[in-house]
MARLOZA-70808 format. One record per residue (C-alpha): chain; x, y, z. Coordinates in pm, whole numbers, plus 50000, padded with zeros to 5 digits. Layout:
N
+---+-------+-------+-------+
! c !    c1 !    c2 !    c3 !
+---+-------+-------+-------+
! A !     X !     Y !     Z !
...
+---+-------+-------+-------+
This chain:
349
+---+-------+-------+-------+
! c !    c1 !    c2 !    c3 !
+---+-------+-------+-------+
! A ! 65367 ! 31428 ! 91909 !
! A ! 65543 ! 31591 ! 92179 !
! A ! 65419 ! 31998 ! 91960 !
! A ! 65075 ! 31869 ! 91943 !
! A ! 65081 ! 31764 ! 92311 !
! A ! 65167 ! 32099 ! 92410 !
! A ! 64962 ! 32246 ! 92163 !
! A ! 64688 ! 32040 ! 92332 !
! A ! 64793 ! 32128 ! 92719 !
! A ! 64798 ! 32497 ! 92606 !
! A ! 64450 ! 32498 ! 92470 !
! A ! 64329 ! 32335 ! 92771 !
! A ! 64484 ! 32564 ! 92954 !
! A ! 64335 ! 32872 ! 92804 !
! A ! 63976 ! 32753 ! 92805 !
! A ! 63984 ! 32665 ! 93181 !
! A ! 64096 ! 33045 ! 93219 !
! A ! 63867 ! 33160 ! 93027 !
! A ! 63568 ! 32912 ! 93205 !
! A ! 63722 ! 33032 ! 93553 !
! A ! 63723 ! 33485 ! 93437 !
! A ! 63397 ! 33417 ! 93309 !
! A ! 63286 ! 33255 ! 93636 !
! A ! 63476 ! 33497 ! 93875 !
! A ! 63318 ! 33752 ! 93693 !
! A ! 62964 ! 33618 ! 93699 !
! A ! 62952 ! 33582 ! 94059 !
! A ! 62743 ! 33841 ! 94265 !
! A ! 62945 ! 34065 ! 94501 !
! A ! 62712 ! 34212 ! 94768 !
! A ! 62923 ! 34494 ! 94975 !
! A ! 62655 ! 34767 ! 95101 !
! A ! 62499 ! 34721 ! 95445 !
! A ! 62177 ! 34897 ! 95468 !
! A ! 61861 ! 34813 ! 95665 !
! A ! 61562 ! 34584 ! 95589 !
! A ! 61463 ! 34285 ! 95386 !
! A ! 61396 ! 34228 ! 94985 !
! A ! 61156 ! 33994 ! 94888 !
! A ! 61225 ! 33894 ! 94527 !
! A ! 60990 ! 33671 ! 94334 !
! A ! 61154 ! 33459 ! 94023 !
! A ! 60926 ! 33408 ! 93795 !
! A ! 61092 ! 33111 ! 93593 !
! A ! 61180 ! 32877 ! 93930 !
! A ! 60889 ! 32967 ! 94070 !
! A ! 60988 ! 33062 ! 94413 !
! A ! 61096 ! 33400 ! 94622 !
! A ! 61405 ! 33491 ! 94778 !
! A ! 61409 ! 33669 ! 95051 !
! A ! 61740 ! 33878 ! 95096 !
! A ! 61859 ! 34015 ! 95427 !
! A ! 62035 ! 34351 ! 95360 !
! A ! 62178 ! 34450 ! 95635 !
! A ! 62388 ! 34114 ! 95655 !
! A ! 62397 ! 34019 ! 95331 !
! A ! 62265 ! 33721 ! 95328 !
! A ! 62002 ! 33464 ! 95175 !
! A ! 61797 ! 33447 ! 95404 !
! A ! 61537 ! 33161 ! 95256 !
! A ! 61372 ! 33063 ! 94936 !
! A ! 60996 ! 33023 ! 94907 !
! A ! 60852 ! 32823 ! 94686 !
! A ! 60545 ! 32910 ! 94509 !
! A ! 60469 ! 32683 ! 94227 !
! A ! 60333 ! 32900 ! 93981 !
! A ! 60476 ! 33185 ! 93756 !
! A ! 60417 ! 33552 ! 93987 !
! A ! 60481 ! 33903 ! 93850 !
! A ! 60373 ! 34163 ! 94091 !
! A ! 60452 ! 34157 ! 94505 !
! A ! 60338 ! 34443 ! 94735 !
! A ! 60388 ! 34485 ! 95137 !
! A ! 60044 ! 34456 ! 95280 !
! A ! 59980 ! 34823 ! 95456 !
! A ! 60003 ! 34793 ! 95852 !
! A ! 60041 ! 34419 ! 95861 !
! A ! 60375 ! 34144 ! 95791 !
! A ! 60237 ! 34016 ! 95493 !
! A ! 60337 ! 34027 ! 95149 !
! A ! 60057 ! 33937 ! 94867 !
! A ! 60192 ! 33788 ! 94515 !
! A ! 60034 ! 33820 ! 94202 !
! A ! 59979 ! 33433 ! 94060 !
! A ! 59995 ! 33472 ! 93675 !
! A ! 60014 ! 33147 ! 93511 !
! A ! 60112 ! 32778 ! 93509 !
! A ! 60237 ! 32600 ! 93223 !
! A ! 59880 ! 32510 ! 93162 !
! A ! 59694 ! 32702 ! 93273 !
! A ! 59653 ! 33097 ! 93392 !
! A ! 59673 ! 33133 ! 93710 !
! A ! 59338 ! 33255 ! 93922 !
! A ! 59545 ! 33338 ! 94280 !
! A ! 59731 ! 33539 ! 94509 !
! A ! 59998 ! 33413 ! 94761 !
! A ! 59990 ! 33614 ! 95096 !
! A ! 60375 ! 33529 ! 95291 !
! A ! 60431 ! 33598 ! 95613 !
! A ! 60759 ! 33823 ! 95643 !
! A ! 60797 ! 33677 ! 96061 !
! A ! 60783 ! 33354 ! 95951 !
! A ! 60899 ! 33385 ! 95583 !
! A ! 60608 ! 33084 ! 95506 !
! A ! 60356 ! 33117 ! 95241 !
! A ! 60103 ! 33131 ! 95577 !
! A ! 59809 ! 33096 ! 95237 !
! A ! 59709 ! 33137 ! 94841 !
! A ! 59365 ! 33266 ! 94793 !
! A ! 59216 ! 33082 ! 94498 !
! A ! 58914 ! 33275 ! 94225 !
! A ! 58682 ! 33084 ! 94049 !
! A ! 58633 ! 33347 ! 93818 !
! A ! 58690 ! 33651 ! 93626 !
! A ! 59063 ! 33668 ! 93799 !
! A ! 59277 ! 33486 ! 93567 !
! A ! 59668 ! 33615 ! 93464 !
! A ! 59666 ! 33831 ! 93770 !
! A ! 59960 ! 34042 ! 93710 !
! A ! 59980 ! 34433 ! 93861 !
! A ! 59876 ! 34385 ! 94253 !
! A ! 59954 ! 34733 ! 94459 !
! A ! 59844 ! 34737 ! 94871 !
! A ! 59582 ! 34959 ! 94952 !
! A ! 59547 ! 35203 ! 95262 !
! A ! 59340 ! 34965 ! 95443 !
! A ! 59502 ! 34693 ! 95602 !
! A ! 59373 ! 34351 ! 95465 !
! A ! 59286 ! 34501 ! 95137 !
! A ! 59492 ! 34479 ! 94760 !
! A ! 59409 ! 34588 ! 94393 !
! A ! 59526 ! 34337 ! 94157 !
! A ! 59494 ! 34370 ! 93738 !
! A ! 59334 ! 34042 ! 93583 !
! A ! 59578 ! 34060 ! 93240 !
! A ! 59322 ! 33794 ! 93053 !
! A ! 58934 ! 33963 ! 93197 !
! A ! 59109 ! 34307 ! 93189 !
! A ! 58928 ! 34388 ! 93480 !
! A ! 59061 ! 34601 ! 93819 !
! A ! 58980 ! 34388 ! 94147 !
! A ! 58968 ! 34481 ! 94507 !
! A ! 59078 ! 34174 ! 94704 !
! A ! 58982 ! 34109 ! 95082 !
! A ! 59233 ! 33906 ! 95178 !
! A ! 59099 ! 33817 ! 95549 !
! A ! 58743 ! 33747 ! 95383 !
! A ! 58927 ! 33572 ! 95053 !
! A ! 58714 ! 33752 ! 94833 !
! A ! 58677 ! 33968 ! 94509 !
! A ! 58482 ! 34307 ! 94688 !
! A ! 58531 ! 34492 ! 94362 !
! A ! 58540 ! 34431 ! 93998 !
! A ! 58601 ! 34731 ! 93754 !
! A ! 58577 ! 34663 ! 93418 !
! A ! 58831 ! 34851 ! 93204 !
! A ! 58775 ! 34775 ! 92832 !
! A ! 59116 ! 34810 ! 92736 !
! A ! 59387 ! 34561 ! 92607 !
! A ! 59639 ! 34373 ! 92812 !
! A ! 59601 ! 34550 ! 93158 !
! A ! 59918 ! 34542 ! 93326 !
! A ! 60020 ! 34734 ! 93627 !
! A ! 59849 ! 35043 ! 93864 !
! A ! 59958 ! 35319 ! 94100 !
! A ! 59762 ! 35512 ! 94319 !
! A ! 59719 ! 35899 ! 94374 !
! A ! 59887 ! 36017 ! 94675 !
! A ! 59598 ! 36215 ! 94802 !
! A ! 59257 ! 36122 ! 94623 !
! A ! 59111 ! 35817 ! 94564 !
! A ! 59210 ! 35764 ! 94232 !
! A ! 59421 ! 35464 ! 94070 !
! A ! 59604 ! 35452 ! 93690 !
! A ! 59621 ! 35146 ! 93525 !
! A ! 59838 ! 35120 ! 93223 !
! A ! 59740 ! 34924 ! 92911 !
! A ! 60031 ! 34752 ! 92703 !
! A ! 59812 ! 34632 ! 92389 !
! A ! 59591 ! 34913 ! 92392 !
! A ! 59884 ! 35228 ! 92473 !
! A ! 59684 ! 35402 ! 92703 !
! A ! 59617 ! 35464 ! 93096 !
! A ! 59291 ! 35423 ! 93244 !
! A ! 59178 ! 35663 ! 93546 !
! A ! 58961 ! 35514 ! 93814 !
! A ! 58717 ! 35668 ! 94029 !
! A ! 58781 ! 35401 ! 94362 !
! A ! 58460 ! 35620 ! 94485 !
! A ! 58239 ! 35539 ! 94235 !
! A ! 58421 ! 35232 ! 94116 !
! A ! 58437 ! 35314 ! 93758 !
! A ! 58662 ! 35478 ! 93512 !
! A ! 58661 ! 35776 ! 93439 !
! A ! 58900 ! 35846 ! 93158 !
! A ! 59128 ! 35655 ! 92915 !
! A ! 59430 ! 35842 ! 92826 !
! A ! 59661 ! 35759 ! 92481 !
! A ! 59985 ! 35734 ! 92534 !
! A ! 60146 ! 35567 ! 92322 !
! A ! 60269 ! 35186 ! 92192 !
! A ! 60311 ! 34958 ! 92435 !
! A ! 60256 ! 35160 ! 92744 !
! A ! 60387 ! 34942 ! 93016 !
! A ! 60531 ! 35041 ! 93344 !
! A ! 60378 ! 35379 ! 93571 !
! A ! 60480 ! 35572 ! 93841 !
! A ! 60318 ! 35933 ! 93989 !
! A ! 60496 ! 36208 ! 94131 !
! A ! 60501 ! 36243 ! 94537 !
! A ! 60219 ! 36531 ! 94494 !
! A ! 60062 ! 36360 ! 94248 !
! A ! 60064 ! 36627 ! 93991 !
! A ! 60181 ! 36379 ! 93672 !
! A ! 60215 ! 36029 ! 93626 !
! A ! 60457 ! 35928 ! 93389 !
! A ! 60447 ! 35578 ! 93217 !
! A ! 60688 ! 35391 ! 92934 !
! A ! 60623 ! 35319 ! 92607 !
! A ! 60763 ! 34985 ! 92534 !
! A ! 60712 ! 34957 ! 92125 !
! A ! 60860 ! 35379 ! 92100 !
! A ! 61095 ! 35368 ! 92315 !
! A ! 60937 ! 35698 ! 92494 !
! A ! 60793 ! 35838 ! 92827 !
! A ! 60454 ! 35928 ! 92843 !
! A ! 60356 ! 36234 ! 93093 !
! A ! 60021 ! 36269 ! 93255 !
! A ! 59893 ! 36592 ! 93404 !
! A ! 59634 ! 36457 ! 93657 !
! A ! 59445 ! 36780 ! 93714 !
! A ! 59358 ! 36806 ! 93332 !
! A ! 59412 ! 36424 ! 93300 !
! A ! 59566 ! 36456 ! 92934 !
! A ! 59946 ! 36376 ! 92820 !
! A ! 60119 ! 36677 ! 92785 !
! A ! 60489 ! 36559 ! 92705 !
! A ! 60675 ! 36230 ! 92591 !
! A ! 61056 ! 36200 ! 92620 !
! A ! 61257 ! 35935 ! 92423 !
! A ! 61421 ! 35712 ! 92638 !
! A ! 61642 ! 35380 ! 92516 !
! A ! 61570 ! 35110 ! 92385 !
! A ! 61257 ! 34931 ! 92504 !
! A ! 61156 ! 35082 ! 92832 !
! A ! 60938 ! 34851 ! 93069 !
! A ! 60979 ! 34979 ! 93442 !
! A ! 61043 ! 35368 ! 93567 !
! A ! 61028 ! 35455 ! 93925 !
! A ! 61077 ! 35766 ! 94080 !
! A ! 61329 ! 35852 ! 94369 !
! A ! 61196 ! 35847 ! 94701 !
! A ! 61306 ! 36286 ! 94718 !
! A ! 61110 ! 36305 ! 94385 !
! A ! 61384 ! 36470 ! 94181 !
! A ! 61471 ! 36172 ! 93948 !
! A ! 61262 ! 35887 ! 93777 !
! A ! 61489 ! 35567 ! 93648 !
! A ! 61371 ! 35394 ! 93366 !
! A ! 61515 ! 35027 ! 93283 !
! A ! 61620 ! 34998 ! 92889 !
! A ! 61531 ! 34635 ! 92825 !
! A ! 61759 ! 34589 ! 92512 !
! A ! 62036 ! 34847 ! 92564 !
! A ! 62054 ! 34663 ! 92908 !
! A ! 62082 ! 35036 ! 93065 !
! A ! 61907 ! 35228 ! 93331 !
! A ! 61805 ! 35582 ! 93244 !
! A ! 61792 ! 35872 ! 93470 !
! A ! 61548 ! 36160 ! 93404 !
! A ! 61544 ! 36534 ! 93628 !
! A ! 61212 ! 36493 ! 93677 !
! A ! 61161 ! 36897 ! 93683 !
! A ! 61364 ! 36921 ! 93398 !
! A ! 61259 ! 36630 ! 93289 !
! A ! 61612 ! 36566 ! 93079 !
! A ! 61839 ! 36315 ! 93128 !
! A ! 62085 ! 36341 ! 93376 !
! A ! 62287 ! 35998 ! 93310 !
! A ! 62261 ! 35635 ! 93157 !
! A ! 62361 ! 35351 ! 93377 !
! A ! 62566 ! 35082 ! 93194 !
! A ! 62491 ! 34686 ! 93298 !
! A ! 62836 ! 34485 ! 93260 !
! A ! 62710 ! 34266 ! 92969 !
! A ! 62647 ! 34469 ! 92642 !
! A ! 62923 ! 34749 ! 92568 !
! A ! 63263 ! 34564 ! 92420 !
! A ! 63303 ! 34177 ! 92321 !
! A ! 63494 ! 34099 ! 92623 !
! A ! 63186 ! 34204 ! 92846 !
! A ! 62934 ! 33972 ! 92624 !
! A ! 63187 ! 33709 ! 92669 !
! A ! 63211 ! 33766 ! 93040 !
! A ! 62886 ! 33830 ! 93154 !
! A ! 62562 ! 33728 ! 93122 !
! A ! 62336 ! 33966 ! 92841 !
! A ! 62166 ! 34242 ! 93101 !
! A ! 61765 ! 34225 ! 93052 !
! A ! 61662 ! 34527 ! 93280 !
! A ! 61333 ! 34515 ! 93424 !
! A ! 61144 ! 34593 ! 93758 !
! A ! 61280 ! 34867 ! 93991 !
! A ! 61214 ! 34927 ! 94378 !
! A ! 61345 ! 35144 ! 94549 !
! A ! 61436 ! 35190 ! 94977 !
! A ! 61256 ! 35382 ! 95170 !
! A ! 61611 ! 35542 ! 95288 !
! A ! 61639 ! 35680 ! 95003 !
! A ! 62028 ! 35558 ! 94911 !
! A ! 61949 ! 35281 ! 94698 !
! A ! 61734 ! 35154 ! 94397 !
! A ! 61710 ! 34773 ! 94346 !
! A ! 61699 ! 34661 ! 93970 !
! A ! 61598 ! 34303 ! 93836 !
! A ! 61830 ! 34182 ! 93583 !
! A ! 61643 ! 33917 ! 93436 !
! A ! 61915 ! 33739 ! 93190 !
! A ! 62110 ! 33740 ! 93519 !
! A ! 61929 ! 33598 ! 93794 !
! A ! 62041 ! 33881 ! 93961 !
! A ! 61913 ! 34188 ! 94093 !
! A ! 62149 ! 34522 ! 94038 !
! A ! 62215 ! 34749 ! 94360 !
! A ! 62264 ! 35150 ! 94245 !
! A ! 62364 ! 35425 ! 94479 !
! A ! 62106 ! 35725 ! 94377 !
! A ! 62438 ! 35968 ! 94493 !
! A ! 62643 ! 35824 ! 94222 !
! A ! 62404 ! 35674 ! 94022 !
! A ! 62649 ! 35393 ! 93997 !
! A ! 62651 ! 34963 ! 94031 !
! A ! 62774 ! 34920 ! 94367 !
! A ! 62658 ! 34552 ! 94467 !
! A ! 62462 ! 34245 ! 94293 !
! A ! 62258 ! 33969 ! 94439 !
! A ! 62202 ! 33631 ! 94322 !
! A ! 61851 ! 33543 ! 94270 !
! A ! 61668 ! 33249 ! 94168 !
! A ! 61591 ! 33201 ! 93766 !
! A ! 61401 ! 33560 ! 93639 !
! A ! 61344 ! 33756 ! 93834 !
! A ! 61103 ! 34041 ! 93829 !
! A ! 60867 ! 34146 ! 94101 !
! A ! 60998 ! 34259 ! 94435 !
! A ! 60861 ! 34406 ! 94773 !
! A ! 61053 ! 34575 ! 95080 !
! A ! 60970 ! 34509 ! 95450 !
! A ! 61206 ! 34691 ! 95713 !
+---+-------+-------+-------+
């Protein structure tokens, strides 16, 4: 009987030790100090985490009560616009506006038609307007947040339109279409799609070089990046990535492009000039059996760059945290705890 008791006690001690080590390993650790606040959209918990990047503390959590995806800082205002995608019963037909001074949801702009399943969102140069994509009607919408109206609705005529990027010097927008595997080029003066460029299977994430000469997009179903020449409006090259690339973003200096590979749990770093992969950043949880036991299986999705060019923030949706990457060493230097399934992010000074 004594031997059985000892064995039981030993097993209990081992289990407690494993649980304790796992708990400690999964704790977020924020050790850097930089400027600004990060607004993190949590899809499953239907809220927004507001995190102070200088003090390293969570300021507040704002309930949205709907699954939201994209977020954009509105030009010239202390506000963030959030695209509301859906609820458990219906598609989202609204945009939430967050006041970044009071950290409150200032208002929710609801639409009656033509604006369901709102997804990608971006601020326009005018201080009271945003562009947002309707994932259901596959339309590019320009919304005036002051008058709370849709001023323009541009049909894309592709399937599952998703993310947007603006040309830095021209009145041109580029939209990825996931199911169609294409990028739509939209003239914002004539309000028309002027070209549809075939890219690959599952065209998803998008960004543009600082000079506006190239658009890079991820093709999540074929593990590639498509590079588009914006003058010629045509595909010029494809690059191989990790498994299921979702998002990509250029560093502030434009030298590098970071790509999240969902299935691999990695971030690929490409040199923009040479178009060669410089490094692969591994998030804990994939490489060894011990890592799999200690950490959540990583699922890197969205990326945002700090304007100072020093850090990249990557939403790790499975672990409910943000991975902070030092852009000098391309290593993960901190983590930020979030709500459930973080995705879109916005930065405020």
